[in-house]
Z-matrix of the N, CA and C atoms (Angstrom, degrees):
N
C 1 1.461
C 2 1.531 1 110.02
N 3 1.313 2 116.84 1 134.60
C 4 1.449 3 121.52 2 -179.46
C 5 1.521 4 110.56 3 -80.32
N 6 1.336 5 116.22 4 129.25
C 7 1.456 6 121.73 5 178.37
C 8 1.519 7 109.76 6 -98.29
N 9 1.332 8 115.71 7 147.57
C 10 1.462 9 120.27 8 177.13
C 11 1.520 10 111.68 9 -62.45
N 12 1.348 11 117.16 10 -19.51
C 13 1.457 12 120.90 11 -177.20
C 14 1.523 13 113.16 12 -94.67
N 15 1.331 14 118.24 13 2.17
C 16 1.463 15 120.72 14 -179.74
C 17 1.528 16 110.71 15 -58.30
N 18 1.325 17 116.13 16 127.24
C 19 1.460 18 121.35 17 175.87
C 20 1.511 19 115.55 18 76.88
N 21 1.333 20 118.52 19 2.63
C 22 1.458 21 120.41 20 -175.34
C 23 1.529 22 112.01 21 -71.11
N 24 1.320 23 117.35 22 -35.34
C 25 1.462 24 120.41 23 -177.67
C 26 1.521 25 111.79 24 -55.50
N 27 1.324 26 117.19 25 -38.47
C 28 1.464 27 121.86 26 -177.99
C 29 1.524 28 111.67 27 -107.68
N 30 1.326 29 116.51 28 29.70
C 31 1.468 30 120.34 29 -174.41
C 32 1.522 31 113.30 30 -66.78
N 33 1.330 32 118.22 31 -20.61
C 34 1.460 33 120.48 32 -177.40
C 35 1.525 34 112.05 33 -112.20
N 36 1.328 35 116.96 34 22.66
C 37 1.462 36 119.95 35 179.78
C 38 1.521 37 109.88 36 -150.05
N 39 1.325 38 114.82 37 161.65
C 40 1.458 39 122.77 38 174.62
C 41 1.523 40 107.71 39 -131.52
N 42 1.297 41 117.93 40 -168.12
C 43 1.463 42 121.69 41 -172.38
C 44 1.527 43 112.41 42 -56.69
N 45 1.328 44 117.32 43 -45.12
C 46 1.466 45 120.61 44 -174.81
C 47 1.527 46 114.03 45 -117.59
N 48 1.323 47 116.61 46 -6.89
C 49 1.460 48 120.60 47 -171.15
C 50 1.525 49 111.64 48 -130.41
N 51 1.314 50 115.77 49 158.53
C 52 1.460 51 120.19 50 166.82
C 53 1.524 52 108.24 51 -138.01
N 54 1.324 53 115.69 52 163.68
C 55 1.456 54 120.97 53 -166.77
C 56 1.523 55 109.81 54 -130.59
N 57 1.333 56 116.28 55 127.45
C 58 1.455 57 121.32 56 178.34
C 59 1.530 58 108.88 57 -124.44
N 60 1.298 59 116.26 58 152.10
C 61 1.465 60 120.95 59 -177.64
C 62 1.528 61 110.60 60 -58.13
N 63 1.326 62 115.76 61 135.14
C 64 1.462 63 121.20 62 176.47
C 65 1.524 64 108.47 63 -74.49
N 66 1.309 65 115.37 64 97.27
C 67 1.464 66 122.46 65 -174.25
C 68 1.528 67 109.49 66 -101.54
N 69 1.335 68 118.37 67 129.43
C 70 1.467 69 120.32 68 178.87
C 71 1.524 70 113.89 69 -57.33
N 72 1.337 71 117.16 70 -22.71
C 73 1.462 72 120.77 71 -179.23
C 74 1.527 73 112.50 72 -91.70
N 75 1.318 74 117.79 73 0.33
C 76 1.462 75 121.90 74 -177.86
C 77 1.529 76 109.52 75 -76.84
N 78 1.325 77 116.46 76 110.63
C 79 1.465 78 121.09 77 -177.71
C 80 1.524 79 111.86 78 -64.38
N 81 1.334 80 117.12 79 -33.94
C 82 1.463 81 120.08 80 -179.97
C 83 1.527 82 111.00 81 -65.78
N 84 1.334 83 116.44 82 -41.48
C 85 1.462 84 119.99 83 177.61
C 86 1.522 85 110.57 84 -67.17
N 87 1.323 86 116.56 85 -42.64
C 88 1.465 87 119.70 86 179.91
C 89 1.524 88 111.56 87 -63.74
N 90 1.326 89 117.18 88 -28.24
C 91 1.461 90 120.51 89 179.85
C 92 1.525 91 111.81 90 -74.99
N 93 1.336 92 117.25 91 -37.86
C 94 1.462 93 120.59 92 -175.40
C 95 1.519 94 112.69 93 -88.83
N 96 1.323 95 117.80 94 -27.99
C 97 1.462 96 120.14 95 -173.90
C 98 1.528 97 113.34 96 -57.85
N 99 1.342 98 119.80 97 -43.26
C 100 1.463 99 118.25 98 177.09
C 101 1.528 100 112.74 99 -61.46
N 102 1.326 101 117.38 100 -34.96
C 103 1.460 102 120.47 101 178.74
C 104 1.523 103 111.29 102 -65.79
N 105 1.338 104 115.92 103 -33.87
C 106 1.462 105 119.95 104 -179.85
C 107 1.521 106 110.74 105 -79.17
N 108 1.324 107 116.06 106 -54.78
C 109 1.465 108 120.52 107 -170.98
C 110 1.519 109 113.28 108 -75.60
N 111 1.326 110 118.33 109 -18.99
C 112 1.465 111 120.60 110 178.94
C 113 1.525 112 111.50 111 -83.16
N 114 1.330 113 117.20 112 -19.60
C 115 1.462 114 122.10 113 -177.03
C 116 1.533 115 109.92 114 -67.45
N 117 1.344 116 119.04 115 121.81
C 118 1.469 117 121.12 116 -176.77
C 119 1.523 118 113.96 117 -58.78
N 120 1.336 119 117.17 118 -38.26
C 121 1.464 120 119.56 119 -179.02
C 122 1.522 121 110.26 120 -65.82
N 123 1.331 122 117.20 121 -42.12
C 124 1.462 123 120.91 122 177.88
C 125 1.523 124 110.01 123 -62.50
N 126 1.330 125 116.78 124 -44.31
C 127 1.465 126 119.97 125 177.83
C 128 1.526 127 111.34 126 -57.94
N 129 1.315 128 116.20 127 -45.00
C 130 1.466 129 120.22 128 -176.22
C 131 1.516 130 112.24 129 -64.77
N 132 1.333 131 116.93 130 -34.26
C 133 1.460 132 120.57 131 -173.94
C 134 1.523 133 113.31 132 -94.50
N 135 1.330 134 117.63 133 -27.39
C 136 1.468 135 120.14 134 -171.15
C 137 1.517 136 113.84 135 -92.20
N 138 1.340 137 118.40 136 -23.27
C 139 1.457 138 119.09 137 -178.76
C 140 1.518 139 110.31 138 -151.38
N 141 1.316 140 115.84 139 174.14
C 142 1.464 141 120.93 140 -177.58
C 143 1.521 142 112.25 141 -108.69
N 144 1.335 143 117.79 142 9.76
C 145 1.459 144 120.21 143 174.82
C 146 1.526 145 109.48 144 -65.76
N 147 1.316 146 116.96 145 162.49
C 148 1.449 147 120.86 146 177.51
C 149 1.530 148 109.88 147 -60.12
N 150 1.319 149 116.86 148 137.68
C 151 1.460 150 122.09 149 179.65
C 152 1.525 151 108.29 150 -81.23
N 153 1.321 152 115.82 151 116.29
C 154 1.462 153 120.43 152 -177.40
C 155 1.523 154 109.45 153 -159.47
N 156 1.342 155 117.98 154 160.04
C 157 1.462 156 120.24 155 175.77
C 158 1.528 157 110.53 156 -59.90
N 159 1.317 158 115.13 157 143.80
C 160 1.460 159 121.14 158 -179.21
C 161 1.526 160 110.35 159 -109.02
N 162 1.316 161 115.54 160 150.74
C 163 1.454 162 121.46 161 177.69
C 164 1.514 163 111.74 162 -122.98
N 165 1.327 164 115.92 163 -178.03
C 166 1.460 165 121.18 164 -176.02
C 167 1.524 166 111.93 165 -56.60
N 168 1.326 167 117.48 166 -41.56
C 169 1.463 168 120.25 167 -179.39
C 170 1.524 169 111.05 168 -61.75
N 171 1.345 170 116.35 169 -38.19
C 172 1.467 171 120.25 170 178.17
C 173 1.525 172 110.71 171 -63.67
N 174 1.339 173 115.91 172 -43.56
C 175 1.460 174 119.78 173 -178.36
C 176 1.525 175 111.04 174 -68.24
N 177 1.326 176 116.58 175 -36.22
C 178 1.466 177 119.75 176 177.33
C 179 1.526 178 111.01 177 -62.47
N 180 1.332 179 116.30 178 -44.44
C 181 1.465 180 120.31 179 178.60
C 182 1.521 181 110.26 180 -64.05
N 183 1.337 182 116.29 181 -42.94
C 184 1.463 183 120.66 182 -178.90
C 185 1.521 184 111.40 183 -60.02
N 186 1.321 185 116.88 184 -48.00
C 187 1.463 186 118.93 185 -175.51
C 188 1.527 187 111.35 186 -71.45
N 189 1.330 188 117.66 187 -33.57
C 190 1.463 189 119.78 188 176.74
C 191 1.528 190 110.83 189 -68.54
N 192 1.334 191 116.63 190 -37.13
C 193 1.464 192 120.19 191 178.32
C 194 1.522 193 110.72 192 -70.29
N 195 1.330 194 116.50 193 -39.23
C 196 1.461 195 120.40 194 175.49
C 197 1.524 196 110.45 195 -55.90
N 198 1.323 197 116.02 196 -43.65
C 199 1.464 198 120.83 197 -175.88
C 200 1.524 199 112.44 198 -63.73
N 201 1.331 200 117.74 199 -21.31
C 202 1.464 201 121.75 200 -179.53
C 203 1.525 202 112.56 201 -88.19
N 204 1.316 203 117.41 202 -4.36
C 205 1.459 204 121.53 203 -176.91
C 206 1.524 205 111.33 204 -65.50
N 207 1.323 206 115.44 205 161.86
C 208 1.464 207 119.53 206 172.08
C 209 1.518 208 109.07 207 -53.61
N 210 1.325 209 116.53 208 -46.02
C 211 1.461 210 122.70 209 170.12
C 212 1.519 211 108.22 210 -153.99
N 213 1.316 212 115.92 211 128.02
C 214 1.460 213 121.94 212 171.85
C 215 1.519 214 107.51 213 -129.34
N 216 1.323 215 116.57 214 132.38
C 217 1.459 216 120.58 215 -176.11
C 218 1.523 217 111.18 216 -130.51
N 219 1.315 218 114.45 217 150.12
C 220 1.457 219 121.16 218 165.62
C 221 1.525 220 107.13 219 -83.93
N 222 1.320 221 116.46 220 130.73
C 223 1.462 222 121.82 221 176.97
C 224 1.522 223 107.14 222 -89.68
N 225 1.325 224 117.35 223 120.33
C 226 1.464 225 122.15 224 -173.62
C 227 1.527 226 110.64 225 -122.61
N 228 1.329 227 115.46 226 148.18
C 229 1.460 228 120.38 227 174.19
C 230 1.523 229 109.86 228 -76.82
N 231 1.336 230 116.05 229 135.65
C 232 1.461 231 119.33 230 171.61
C 233 1.527 232 108.36 231 -68.05
N 234 1.338 233 118.22 232 150.97
C 235 1.465 234 120.69 233 -177.11
C 236 1.524 235 113.26 234 -54.26
N 237 1.335 236 117.25 235 -40.03
C 238 1.461 237 119.18 236 -179.60
C 239 1.520 238 112.03 237 -67.60
N 240 1.330 239 117.24 238 -31.94
C 241 1.462 240 120.57 239 176.31
C 242 1.526 241 110.37 240 -72.29
N 243 1.314 242 115.63 241 -39.20
C 244 1.464 243 120.44 242 175.84
C 245 1.526 244 110.20 243 -59.01
N 246 1.331 245 115.97 244 -44.27
C 247 1.459 246 120.61 245 179.92
C 248 1.519 247 111.11 246 -66.84
N 249 1.326 248 117.27 247 -41.04
C 250 1.466 249 120.63 248 178.99
C 251 1.523 250 110.89 249 -61.63
N 252 1.315 251 117.39 250 -40.11
C 253 1.465 252 121.02 251 177.65
C 254 1.522 253 110.41 252 -65.91
N 255 1.322 254 116.50 253 -39.08
C 256 1.461 255 120.08 254 -179.53
C 257 1.523 256 111.03 255 -66.17
N 258 1.326 257 116.10 256 -42.75
C 259 1.460 258 120.48 257 178.54
C 260 1.525 259 110.44 258 -64.88
N 261 1.334 260 116.77 259 -42.34
C 262 1.463 261 120.90 260 179.39
C 263 1.522 262 111.54 261 -62.04
N 264 1.339 263 115.72 262 -27.99
C 265 1.463 264 120.19 263 -179.94
C 266 1.526 265 112.07 264 -85.27
N 267 1.351 266 116.57 265 1.09
C 268 1.454 267 120.09 266 176.36
C 269 1.504 268 114.84 267 107.75
N 270 1.334 269 117.34 268 6.37
C 271 1.458 270 121.04 269 179.17
C 272 1.512 271 111.48 270 -83.95
N 273 1.328 272 116.11 271 177.89
C 274 1.455 273 122.43 272 179.28
C 275 1.511 274 110.63 273 -92.82
N 276 1.331 275 115.63 274 149.27
C 277 1.455 276 119.67 275 177.87
C 278 1.509 277 113.03 276 -99.10
N 279 1.343 278 117.42 277 12.13
C 280 1.458 279 120.86 278 -174.64
C 281 1.518 280 112.49 279 -62.53
N 282 1.349 281 117.11 280 -37.92
C 283 1.469 282 119.24 281 -177.57
C 284 1.509 283 111.05 282 -64.07
N 285 1.335 284 116.24 283 -39.48
C 286 1.459 285 119.39 284 -179.97
C 287 1.521 286 110.39 285 -68.81
N 288 1.364 287 116.74 286 -38.06
C 289 1.454 288 120.43 287 -178.86
C 290 1.521 289 111.09 288 -66.72
N 291 1.331 290 117.02 289 -31.14
C 292 1.457 291 120.09 290 -179.32
C 293 1.518 292 112.13 291 -85.20
N 294 1.334 293 115.75 292 -5.53
C 295 1.451 294 119.85 293 179.49
C 296 1.507 295 113.57 294 86.96
N 297 1.343 296 117.68 295 4.24
C 298 1.450 297 121.38 296 -179.97
C 299 1.522 298 110.22 297 -89.17
N 300 1.312 299 116.62 298 139.68
C 301 1.459 300 121.49 299 177.67
C 302 1.515 301 109.63 300 -79.48
N 303 1.344 302 117.45 301 137.24
C 304 1.455 303 121.47 302 177.49
C 305 1.519 304 110.82 303 -84.96
N 306 1.322 305 117.69 304 -10.09
C 307 1.458 306 120.81 305 -177.58
C 308 1.521 307 108.49 306 -153.13
N 309 1.341 308 115.56 307 109.11
C 310 1.457 309 119.39 308 -176.88
C 311 1.519 310 111.57 309 -70.69
N 312 1.325 311 117.32 310 -24.37
C 313 1.452 312 121.07 311 -179.45
C 314 1.521 313 109.94 312 -87.98
N 315 1.332 314 117.25 313 147.83
C 316 1.466 315 118.95 314 175.28
C 317 1.521 316 110.38 315 -66.21
N 318 1.318 317 116.27 316 139.06
C 319 1.457 318 120.85 317 175.77
C 320 1.520 319 107.88 318 -89.29
N 321 1.327 320 116.57 319 100.68
C 322 1.459 321 122.17 320 -178.99
C 323 1.522 322 108.66 321 -83.09
N 324 1.333 323 116.73 322 124.17
C 325 1.463 324 120.41 323 -178.18
C 326 1.527 325 112.55 324 -112.32
N 327 1.322 326 117.04 325 -5.78
C 328 1.458 327 118.99 326 -179.53
C 329 1.513 328 111.30 327 177.41
N 330 1.315 329 114.97 328 -179.39
C 331 1.464 330 121.63 329 176.56
C 332 1.523 331 108.83 330 -132.63
N 333 1.313 332 115.85 331 153.12
C 334 1.465 333 121.77 332 -178.92
C 335 1.519 334 107.92 333 -147.23
N 336 1.319 335 115.46 334 145.83
C 337 1.460 336 118.21 335 -176.64
C 338 1.520 337 112.18 336 -147.07
N 339 1.335 338 113.96 337 152.68
C 340 1.461 339 123.23 338 167.11
C 341 1.523 340 107.00 339 -117.51
N 342 1.322 341 116.49 340 132.02
C 343 1.460 342 119.66 341 178.66
C 344 1.508 343 111.81 342 65.49
N 345 1.337 344 116.77 343 56.39
C 346 1.464 345 122.48 344 -177.60
C 347 1.524 346 110.86 345 -52.95
N 348 1.330 347 115.96 346 123.92
C 349 1.455 348 121.18 347 178.84
C 350 1.510 349 114.78 348 84.16
N 351 1.325 350 116.81 349 -4.67
C 352 1.460 351 120.31 350 178.75
C 353 1.514 352 113.01 351 107.16
N 354 1.314 353 115.95 352 154.51
C 355 1.466 354 122.60 353 178.75
C 356 1.526 355 108.25 354 -101.54
N 357 1.314 356 116.96 355 124.48
C 358 1.465 357 120.90 356 -179.50
C 359 1.527 358 109.34 357 -62.84
N 360 1.335 359 118.14 358 134.40
C 361 1.472 360 120.88 359 -177.62
C 362 1.523 361 113.92 360 -53.23
N 363 1.339 362 117.40 361 -34.31
C 364 1.458 363 119.40 362 -177.38
C 365 1.525 364 112.70 363 -81.79
N 366 1.345 365 116.61 364 -5.14
C 367 1.463 366 121.07 365 175.42
C 368 1.522 367 111.81 366 -106.07
N 369 1.336 368 116.52 367 -12.56
C 370 1.463 369 120.45 368 -175.87
C 371 1.522 370 112.60 369 -61.33
N 372 1.340 371 117.31 370 -26.31
C 373 1.460 372 121.52 371 -178.07
C 374 1.527 373 111.87 372 -59.35
N 375 1.336 374 117.08 373 -26.09
C 376 1.465 375 120.09 374 -177.32
C 377 1.529 376 112.57 375 -78.83
N 378 1.335 377 115.97 376 -14.86
C 379 1.479 378 121.51 377 178.36
C 380 1.527 379 110.60 378 51.35
N 381 1.313 380 115.04 379 44.29
C 382 1.465 381 122.96 380 -177.81
C 383 1.522 382 107.64 381 -134.19
N 384 1.323 383 116.96 382 125.89
C 385 1.458 384 119.09 383 -179.04
C 386 1.522 385 110.24 384 -147.47
N 387 1.328 386 115.15 385 163.40
C 388 1.467 387 121.20 386 -172.45
C 389 1.522 388 111.59 387 -97.44
N 390 1.324 389 114.85 388 147.33
C 391 1.459 390 123.29 389 178.90
C 392 1.517 391 109.41 390 -108.35
N 393 1.329 392 115.98 391 142.53
C 394 1.457 393 121.46 392 174.33
C 395 1.512 394 110.15 393 -143.79
N 396 1.333 395 116.34 394 152.64
C 397 1.463 396 120.41 395 -178.90
C 398 1.520 397 109.60 396 -149.60
N 399 1.332 398 115.95 397 143.08
C 400 1.457 399 122.92 398 173.30
C 401 1.524 400 107.92 399 -134.24
N 402 1.326 401 116.51 400 128.84
C 403 1.459 402 122.21 401 176.46
C 404 1.521 403 109.65 402 -117.73
N 405 1.325 404 116.38 403 140.46
C 406 1.458 405 120.31 404 174.39
C 407 1.527 406 109.43 405 -61.47
N 408 1.305 407 116.26 406 143.85
C 409 1.472 408 121.56 407 -173.11
C 410 1.531 409 113.92 408 -54.28
N 411 1.354 410 120.58 409 -41.73
C 412 1.471 411 119.29 410 -178.89
C 413 1.525 412 114.18 411 -63.10
N 414 1.326 413 117.49 412 -16.48
C 415 1.462 414 120.94 413 -175.86
C 416 1.528 415 112.69 414 -106.79
N 417 1.309 416 116.75 415 7.38
C 418 1.457 417 120.35 416 178.00
C 419 1.528 418 110.40 417 -82.57
N 420 1.326 419 116.07 418 155.91
C 421 1.457 420 120.90 419 177.39
C 422 1.515 421 114.55 420 74.71
N 423 1.324 422 118.34 421 17.47
C 424 1.465 423 122.55 422 -178.05
C 425 1.528 424 112.57 423 -119.01
N 426 1.317 425 116.29 424 7.63
C 427 1.457 426 119.92 425 179.18
C 428 1.512 427 114.47 426 85.26
N 429 1.338 428 117.53 427 0.97
C 430 1.463 429 119.66 428 179.59
C 431 1.527 430 111.28 429 -66.96
N 432 1.331 431 116.42 430 -37.80
C 433 1.458 432 119.77 431 179.42
C 434 1.512 433 111.93 432 -62.12
N 435 1.322 434 116.69 433 -44.34
C 436 1.469 435 121.57 434 177.72
C 437 1.524 436 110.57 435 -59.74
N 438 1.320 437 115.91 436 -46.46
C 439 1.463 438 120.73 437 -178.51
C 440 1.529 439 111.00 438 -62.55
N 441 1.333 440 116.12 439 -41.78
C 442 1.462 441 120.28 440 -178.23
C 443 1.527 442 111.99 441 -69.50
N 444 1.330 443 117.35 442 -43.91
C 445 1.467 444 120.23 443 -179.31
C 446 1.523 445 110.18 444 -64.94
N 447 1.323 446 117.24 445 -39.65
C 448 1.465 447 120.28 446 175.75
C 449 1.525 448 110.60 447 -57.42
N 450 1.334 449 115.47 448 -42.83
C 451 1.468 450 119.22 449 179.40
C 452 1.523 451 111.20 450 -63.78
N 453 1.336 452 116.64 451 -44.11
C 454 1.460 453 119.72 452 -178.42
C 455 1.522 454 111.54 453 -65.51
N 456 1.328 455 117.33 454 -36.27
C 457 1.461 456 120.05 455 174.63
C 458 1.527 457 109.99 456 -59.71
N 459 1.326 458 115.82 457 -46.83
C 460 1.466 459 119.77 458 179.87
C 461 1.527 460 110.87 459 -60.63
N 462 1.329 461 116.52 460 -44.66
C 463 1.461 462 119.20 461 -179.71
C 464 1.530 463 110.76 462 -61.76
N 465 1.313 464 117.16 463 -44.82
C 466 1.457 465 120.83 464 -177.56
C 467 1.516 466 113.42 465 -61.37
N 468 1.330 467 116.20 466 -40.41
C 469 1.464 468 119.42 467 -177.75
C 470 1.528 469 112.51 468 -87.59
N 471 1.331 470 118.12 469 -28.33
C 472 1.463 471 120.53 470 -179.13
C 473 1.525 472 112.57 471 -81.97
N 474 1.325 473 116.79 472 -41.53
C 475 1.462 474 120.04 473 -169.11
C 476 1.526 475 114.46 474 -115.21
N 477 1.322 476 117.94 475 -28.26
C 478 1.469 477 119.93 476 -176.95
C 479 1.521 478 112.59 477 -94.82
N 480 1.331 479 117.54 478 -5.66
C 481 1.453 480 120.84 479 177.40
C 482 1.517 481 114.26 480 66.12
N 483 1.341 482 117.13 481 28.47
C 484 1.459 483 120.32 482 -178.15
C 485 1.522 484 111.39 483 -71.78
N 486 1.311 485 115.12 484 151.26
C 487 1.467 486 121.67 485 173.85
C 488 1.523 487 110.52 486 -95.95
N 489 1.340 488 116.86 487 -32.00
C 490 1.464 489 120.02 488 177.80
C 491 1.521 490 110.18 489 -154.87
N 492 1.317 491 114.78 490 152.07
C 493 1.462 492 123.41 491 176.18
C 494 1.520 493 107.29 492 -120.45
N 495 1.323 494 116.71 493 131.49
C 496 1.461 495 121.18 494 -174.90
C 497 1.524 496 109.75 495 -121.91
N 498 1.321 497 115.66 496 163.58
C 499 1.460 498 121.36 497 174.92
C 500 1.520 499 109.56 498 -161.70
N 501 1.317 500 115.64 499 158.92
C 502 1.453 501 121.99 500 175.89
C 503 1.516 502 110.31 501 -119.14
N 504 1.331 503 116.62 502 143.59
C 505 1.458 504 122.00 503 -178.07
C 506 1.523 505 109.06 504 -137.42
N 507 1.322 506 116.78 505 132.60
C 508 1.458 507 119.61 506 173.80
C 509 1.522 508 109.42 507 -65.94
N 510 1.324 509 116.76 508 142.76
C 511 1.462 510 121.15 509 -173.94
C 512 1.521 511 112.59 510 -61.71
N 513 1.343 512 117.62 511 -24.86
C 514 1.465 513 119.16 512 -179.52
C 515 1.527 514 112.57 513 -81.53
N 516 1.327 515 117.88 514 -7.00
C 517 1.465 516 121.44 515 179.09
C 518 1.531 517 108.98 516 -87.81
N 519 1.322 518 115.36 517 69.89
C 520 1.463 519 121.13 518 -171.64
C 521 1.525 520 112.75 519 -65.88
N 522 1.328 521 117.63 520 -35.85
C 523 1.464 522 120.00 521 179.64
C 524 1.521 523 111.07 522 -63.32
N 525 1.331 524 116.74 523 -42.54
C 526 1.464 525 120.24 524 179.48
C 527 1.521 526 110.90 525 -66.24
N 528 1.322 527 116.99 526 -39.20
C 529 1.467 528 120.63 527 179.23
C 530 1.524 529 110.38 528 -61.33
N 531 1.329 530 116.49 529 -44.88
C 532 1.474 531 119.79 530 177.90
C 533 1.525 532 110.75 531 -62.52
N 534 1.328 533 116.34 532 -41.09
C 535 1.464 534 120.33 533 -179.82
C 536 1.519 535 111.05 534 -61.67
N 537 1.318 536 117.36 535 -51.29
C 538 1.461 537 120.17 536 -175.69
C 539 1.525 538 111.74 537 -64.80
N 540 1.318 539 116.75 538 -37.80
C 541 1.465 540 119.28 539 176.79
C 542 1.525 541 110.35 540 -63.59
N 543 1.337 542 116.55 541 -40.78
C 544 1.464 543 119.90 542 -178.82
C 545 1.523 544 111.90 543 -67.85
N 546 1.338 545 117.14 544 -23.37
C 547 1.464 546 121.35 545 178.99
C 548 1.520 547 112.56 546 -86.50
N 549 1.323 548 116.46 547 -5.28
C 550 1.459 549 119.85 548 176.90
C 551 1.514 550 115.38 549 108.75
N 552 1.330 551 117.83 550 -0.79
C 553 1.461 552 120.11 551 177.03
C 554 1.526 553 109.81 552 -69.90
N 555 1.315 554 115.41 553 142.54
C 556 1.465 555 122.41 554 -177.33
C 557 1.527 556 108.86 555 -112.24
N 558 1.330 557 115.88 556 133.92
C 559 1.463 558 119.55 557 177.03
C 560 1.524 559 109.12 558 -70.60
N 561 1.331 560 115.94 559 122.04
C 562 1.462 561 120.96 560 -176.82
C 563 1.523 562 113.23 561 -105.95
N 564 1.300 563 116.99 562 -15.70
C 565 1.458 564 118.48 563 -178.58
C 566 1.509 565 111.86 564 179.09
N 567 1.317 566 114.27 565 176.75
C 568 1.458 567 121.21 566 -177.71
C 569 1.530 568 108.67 567 -145.56
N 570 1.317 569 115.39 568 126.72
C 571 1.460 570 120.22 569 173.36
C 572 1.527 571 107.37 570 -95.95
N 573 1.308 572 115.87 571 108.89
C 574 1.453 573 120.83 572 -171.81
C 575 1.530 574 112.14 573 -73.21
N 576 1.334 575 114.17 574 132.32
C 577 1.464 576 121.99 575 176.89
C 578 1.529 577 111.53 576 45.17
N 579 1.311 578 115.41 577 47.18
C 580 1.469 579 120.77 578 -177.18
C 581 1.525 580 112.83 579 -94.84
N 582 1.328 581 116.46 580 -8.49
C 583 1.457 582 119.45 581 -179.46
C 584 1.524 583 110.66 582 -127.05
N 585 1.324 584 115.60 583 128.37
C 586 1.460 585 121.40 584 175.37
C 587 1.519 586 107.94 585 -99.66
N 588 1.324 587 116.32 586 122.20
C 589 1.461 588 120.49 587 -177.94
C 590 1.523 589 109.51 588 -151.52
N 591 1.316 590 116.11 589 126.61
C 592 1.461 591 123.20 590 173.23
C 593 1.537 592 112.01 591 53.57
N 594 1.324 593 114.80 592 48.61
C 595 1.463 594 122.80 593 173.52
C 596 1.524 595 114.43 594 73.64
N 597 1.326 596 117.28 595 15.50
C 598 1.458 597 119.54 596 178.64
C 599 1.527 598 109.75 597 -139.25
N 600 1.330 599 115.07 598 155.89
C 601 1.462 600 121.61 599 172.43
C 602 1.522 601 109.05 600 -95.83
N 603 1.336 602 116.06 601 135.81
C 604 1.462 603 121.25 602 -175.66
C 605 1.525 604 110.05 603 -128.76
N 606 1.331 605 115.34 604 147.06
C 607 1.460 606 120.93 605 173.68
C 608 1.525 607 109.69 606 -75.97
N 609 1.322 608 115.37 607 154.79
C 610 1.461 609 121.12 608 170.13
C 611 1.513 610 108.44 609 -117.26
N 612 1.334 611 116.14 610 127.61
C 613 1.460 612 122.13 611 -178.82
C 614 1.522 613 109.77 612 -94.66
N 615 1.325 614 115.67 613 139.59
C 616 1.457 615 121.98 614 179.88
C 617 1.522 616 109.39 615 -108.76
N 618 1.322 617 116.35 616 125.53
C 619 1.459 618 122.50 617 -178.87
C 620 1.525 619 110.01 618 -121.05
N 621 1.330 620 115.49 619 155.32
C 622 1.464 621 120.49 620 175.15
C 623 1.521 622 109.54 621 -154.87
N 624 1.315 623 115.07 622 155.97
C 625 1.460 624 121.15 623 170.49
C 626 1.524 625 107.15 624 -133.44
N 627 1.329 626 116.35 625 133.40
C 628 1.462 627 121.58 626 -179.96
C 629 1.524 628 110.16 627 -96.06
N 630 1.319 629 114.13 628 161.34
C 631 1.463 630 119.76 629 -176.69
C 632 1.525 631 111.85 630 -57.78
N 633 1.336 632 118.15 631 -42.50
C 634 1.462 633 119.14 632 -178.15
C 635 1.523 634 111.45 633 -68.10
N 636 1.329 635 117.84 634 -29.72
C 637 1.467 636 121.08 635 176.39
C 638 1.519 637 110.37 636 -70.43
N 639 1.328 638 116.16 637 -40.54
C 640 1.462 639 120.66 638 175.70
C 641 1.526 640 110.48 639 -63.00
N 642 1.335 641 117.33 640 -42.17
C 643 1.463 642 121.13 641 178.85
C 644 1.523 643 110.67 642 -59.14
N 645 1.311 644 117.33 643 -40.90
C 646 1.462 645 121.16 644 -179.72
C 647 1.521 646 110.84 645 -64.79
N 648 1.332 647 116.55 646 -41.73
C 649 1.463 648 120.88 647 178.81
C 650 1.524 649 110.73 648 -64.39
N 651 1.323 650 117.02 649 -41.11
C 652 1.466 651 121.26 650 -177.91
C 653 1.533 652 112.42 651 -82.03
N 654 1.328 653 116.66 652 -8.53
C 655 1.456 654 119.45 653 -179.18
C 656 1.507 655 112.59 654 68.56
N 657 1.318 656 115.99 655 38.69
C 658 1.457 657 121.05 656 -177.72
C 659 1.519 658 109.22 657 -129.66
N 660 1.309 659 116.16 658 -176.56
C 661 1.460 660 121.03 659 179.78
C 662 1.515 661 108.99 660 -143.16
N 663 1.314 662 117.07 661 175.58
C 664 1.460 663 121.54 662 -177.47
C 665 1.522 664 111.06 663 -54.56
N 666 1.320 665 116.23 664 131.12
C 667 1.459 666 121.09 665 178.46
C 668 1.511 667 114.15 666 84.00
N 669 1.339 668 117.33 667 0.73
C 670 1.458 669 120.91 668 -179.39
C 671 1.521 670 109.26 669 -129.41
N 672 1.342 671 115.13 670 162.75
C 673 1.456 672 120.54 671 174.85
C 674 1.514 673 108.81 672 -151.65
N 675 1.338 674 115.39 673 126.36
C 676 1.454 675 120.88 674 175.51
C 677 1.521 676 108.37 675 -94.16
N 678 1.313 677 116.87 676 117.93
C 679 1.457 678 121.90 677 -176.30
C 680 1.516 679 109.96 678 -62.13
N 681 1.342 680 116.28 679 130.26
C 682 1.459 681 122.24 680 178.86
C 683 1.525 682 109.24 681 -92.89
N 684 1.307 683 117.10 682 124.17
C 685 1.463 684 121.39 683 -179.79
C 686 1.525 685 110.31 684 -98.14
């Protein structure tokens, strides 16, 4: 019999990551956000705003807008993952073996949001909102993005009562397109030559996943949830 409490203990974490609210007063988030949002490659892939150097005022607006989202989280490494990375880089594993943390502060590697800036009350009835994610460059290509997006999908359908989650991707972001398709997102449309970037016009692809499609992927049904390990 499925219990309403199934999977709740680990509701804010996954195998290698954990997720904390993106708080404007969080010094760790404020320290990493400029490194993420100032990076030209991250700008080009994560949003369609003009690619340009960012300053303090830009970061202040970004973090305040994040805080208004339906949910915005800092993506953090779990201590054991932090230790595994340190050992792989040539460090010692003695601190982990003794149970001591090598870093008392959370290691924030990115940010992720649903409903960036908030969901308008008159649109909330549709239970449809957009997903976005930014990862710091050193942590890209390691599967963290896949793990985080999977978690956000689960949160949106398990706790926020969403009917669908949507996102937009520039056509040149081929890695992201492959990722979202592999996670179950379906291409719903294409805005032709809607983005000007680096002397060329590019299409933007629109993707979405509905609750029943997510249920099929997770092997669950309405009112139930099979915990993903």
